[in-house]
C-alpha positions in Angstrom: 0.0 0.0 0.0 1.0 3.5 -0.7 0.9 6.2 2.0 -0.1 9.5 0.5 1.4 11.9 -0.6 4.0 9.4 -1.8 3.5 7.7 -5.2 5.3 4.5 -4.5 5.3 1.8 -1.7 8.3 1.2 0.5 9.5 -1.6 -1.8 9.6 0.7 -4.8 10.4 4.0 -3.1 13.7 4.3 -4.9 11.8 4.8 -8.2 10.0 7.9 -6.8 13.1 10.0 -7.1 13.4 9.0 -10.8 9.9 9.9 -11.7 9.2 12.6 -9.2 7.5 15.7 -10.8 9.9 18.5 -11.4 9.8 21.7 -9.4 8.2 23.9 -12.1 9.2 27.2 -10.4 12.8 26.1 -10.3 12.7 25.0 -13.9 11.2 28.3 -14.9 13.7 30.3 -13.0 16.6 28.3 -14.5 15.2 28.7 -18.0 14.6 32.4 -17.7 17.6 33.5 -15.7 20.5 31.1 -16.4 19.9 29.1 -19.5 18.2 31.6 -21.8 20.3 34.7 -21.3 20.5 35.7 -24.9 17.4 37.1 -26.7 17.2 34.3 -29.2 17.0 31.6 -26.6 14.5 33.6 -24.6 12.2 34.0 -27.6 12.4 30.2 -28.2 11.6 29.4 -24.6 8.6 31.9 -24.6 7.2 30.4 -27.8 7.0 27.0 -26.1 4.9 28.5 -23.4 2.2 29.9 -25.8 -1.3 28.5 -26.5 -0.4 28.4 -30.1 2.4 25.9 -29.4 0.2 23.8 -27.2 -2.4 23.6 -30.0 0.2 22.9 -32.7 1.9 20.2 -30.6 -1.4 18.4 -30.0 -2.4 18.7 -33.6 0.9 17.1 -34.7 0.6 14.3 -32.2 -2.9 13.6 -33.2 -2.2 13.7 -36.9 0.9 11.5 -36.6 -0.9 9.1 -34.1 1.8 9.6 -31.4 4.3 7.6 -33.6 8.0 8.6 -33.8 8.5 9.7 -37.4 12.2 9.0 -37.3 11.7 5.4 -36.1 8.9 5.1 -38.7 11.5 6.1 -41.4 13.5 3.0 -40.3 10.4 0.8 -40.4 10.0 0.6 -36.6 7.0 1.5 -34.6 7.7 3.6 -31.5 5.6 5.9 -29.4 6.6 9.5 -29.8 5.3 12.1 -27.2 7.7 14.9 -28.1 7.1 17.3 -31.0 10.3 18.2 -32.8 11.1 21.0 -35.2 12.6 19.1 -38.3 14.6 22.3 -39.1 15.5 23.8 -35.7 14.0 27.2 -34.7 17.5 28.7 -34.5 18.0 27.9 -38.2 14.4 28.6 -39.5 12.6 30.9 -37.1 9.9 31.7 -39.6 8.9 28.0 -39.7 8.6 27.6 -35.9 4.8 27.4 -36.2 4.6 25.5 -39.5 3.0 22.0 -39.1 5.1 20.9 -42.1 8.2 21.5 -40.0 7.0 19.5 -37.0 7.3 15.8 -36.3 6.4 13.5 -33.4 9.6 11.9 -32.0 10.6 9.5 -29.2 13.0 10.6 -26.5 15.8 8.4 -27.9 15.6 9.8 -31.4 15.2 13.3 -29.9 18.5 13.0 -28.1 20.3 11.6 -31.1 18.8 14.3 -33.4 19.8 17.1 -30.9 23.4 15.9 -31.0 23.2 15.7 -34.8 21.8 19.3 -35.0 24.6 20.6 -32.9 27.2 19.1 -35.2 25.4 19.8 -38.5 23.8 23.2 -37.9 25.9 24.4 -34.9 22.8 24.8 -32.7 22.9 24.8 -28.9 24.5 26.7 -26.2 27.9 28.2 -26.9 27.8 27.0 -30.6 28.1 29.1 -33.7 25.4 28.5 -36.4 26.9 27.1 -39.6 26.0 28.1 -43.1 24.6 24.8 -44.3 21.5 23.9 -46.3 18.4 23.0 -44.3 17.4 19.4 -44.3 13.6 19.2 -44.3 13.1 15.4 -44.8 12.8 13.2 -41.8 14.0 10.2 -43.8 17.1 12.1 -45.0 17.9 13.4 -41.5 17.6 9.8 -40.3 20.2 8.6 -42.7 22.5 11.6 -41.9 22.3 10.7 -38.2 24.2 7.5 -39.0 21.5 5.1 -37.8 
């Protein structure tokens, strides 16, 4: 039995730390004060907090049936709960709200793609954006990620 307000019994208490809800105020403070110091990052962070993003995100997940489009390109079926910008917002800020530039993605593929974007586009903290052509095809990105 579980004693409220805990979410796990004594036998599985060690899992509570893994899955405990994040402190939203601390995350917000970190994102607004520490992480997003430059104007570009602040604009990205603020976009993800809009009703427009919430609506777009849900629309993409519904349209793509919560399936990771990157795994799908490899012929695998994996649940994807994250919505990813195919071409990152830093590279194509005008496409940030375009459904054609959004894809459902699983956490594993999202981590791999983030590392790929950092090396290909030069995105991310302390990186310099490179002058390279935008890749708009999920299947092509999948091949370029060396999967």
